[in-house]
N, C-alpha and C positions, 0 to 999 in steps of 0.2 A: 512597419519595420519588415525588413528583410527577411529573407528566408536561411536557416541558418543549416550548414553543412557538417555531417558529422567528421569527414575524413580532411585531410587536407590536399587530398587531390581535386577535390572538385567534381567530378565526374558526374553525368546527369545521371550513374547506374546509386553513387556514393548517396545522391540526394535521395533515390527512392529505399535506399536504406533508411537514411538519415529520417525519412517521413513515416515509414513502416515502424521504426522505432519509437518515434514520439506516439503513433499511434496507440501503438500497446501500453507506453508510458503511460499515456492519460486512461487508459481503461484498467490499468493498477491502479491508477490515483482513484479513481469513480469508485473500483471494489473496498478500496480502505475507508474511503468516505463514509461508502452505507455500512460499512463494518463496525467503524468505529468513532465517527462524529456526526453522522446524517442529522440527530435530532440535539435540539439545546434545549434546556430547563429556562423558561422567560426569565429575565430577571436576574440570571446567573450567566457566568460565561462555562459553565458546564455541560459539555456533549456526551453523547455517548450513540451506541448506534446498535446494530442487530447482534453484534457480537454479546453487548452486553445482556442484551433481550433474550437470546439464545442459550446465553448462560446461565438463566433461571431454570431450566432445567439439567436436572444434575447428570452429568455424565454426556450426554448425548448432545447436550447444546455446545459445549465446552469441545468435542470430538469436533462439533461440525465445525465450530469457528477454526479449529485446528487444520481443517482441511482446507477452507479456503486460504491459510496461511501457507498451507504446503503449494497451492497453487500459485501463491505470488513466488514463491522460491523458485519454484521451475521454471515460472517466466521470466525470473531473474536471471538463472543458470543459463535460459536460453537466450537471453541477449547478451550474455559474455560478462555478469558478474564474477569477481575472483571468489575460488573457494573458501578463502578468509572469512568474507564478507557472508557469503551463503551461510558459513557455520553459525556467524552472530547471528543470522537472522533466525535459524531454526532454534537457534538457544531463546529469541525473542518469545519465538510459536510455544516451545517445551512452558517457557516461563508463565505466559500465560494460562497456557492449557490446567498445567499442574496446580498454580495458585490458585486460578479462574475456578476448579473445582471443587475447593473449601467454601461450604457452606456461608450465605453471608460475608464473610471476609470476601470472597473470592468476586462475591457480584460488584463489590465496593472497589475492588482491583480492577476489575474490567474497566470500571468508567474510567479509571485516571490512568493504567498500563496500556497503550493503545499500540499495540505489537502490529496489527497491519500497517498503522501508519506511518511507524517504525520504519518496518521494512521499506516499506515505501518510498520513504525520505531517504534512508540508506541507497536505492538504486538511483535515484535523483541524483543524490549529491556524486555519487559514482561517474555519473556521465556527465556530470559538470553543468547540469538544465537547473533553470530558475523555476520557481512553481510558476509566474507569470508565461511562461511559456507553454505551458501545460493547458491552458485555458482555450477552447477553442475559438477560432476568430468567425464572427457571424459576417455572410459577406452581406452585402448589399443590393444585391440584384434581383 
């Protein structure tokens, strides 16, 4: 597979910026996976992550999950995602934190409403990247 540049000019500086962007998107994707889908229940298609587990601690767990979500939003801002999308991303985090703080119902909600994954998908879609491009290539050296 050939290297993909992010800007039409194709200079080596653009390639470096694109490589840095891809590295940051990989990191954000990993964080979203850890928070939302790291653990699967065998025999089902249900997946959950650290956000669901932390949510079992009233207020503190949901607050911690929201802080991780705000980190993702800040990275999106630094990458140049438009304000409209950033606002939607903050809304996803707010929904997750508010509904997630309701005992029992919030814990179930956390399993199905994956705000971190939704937000990272929004960033990836903004840059027109396919998920396959985020997978690290293993070198055979």
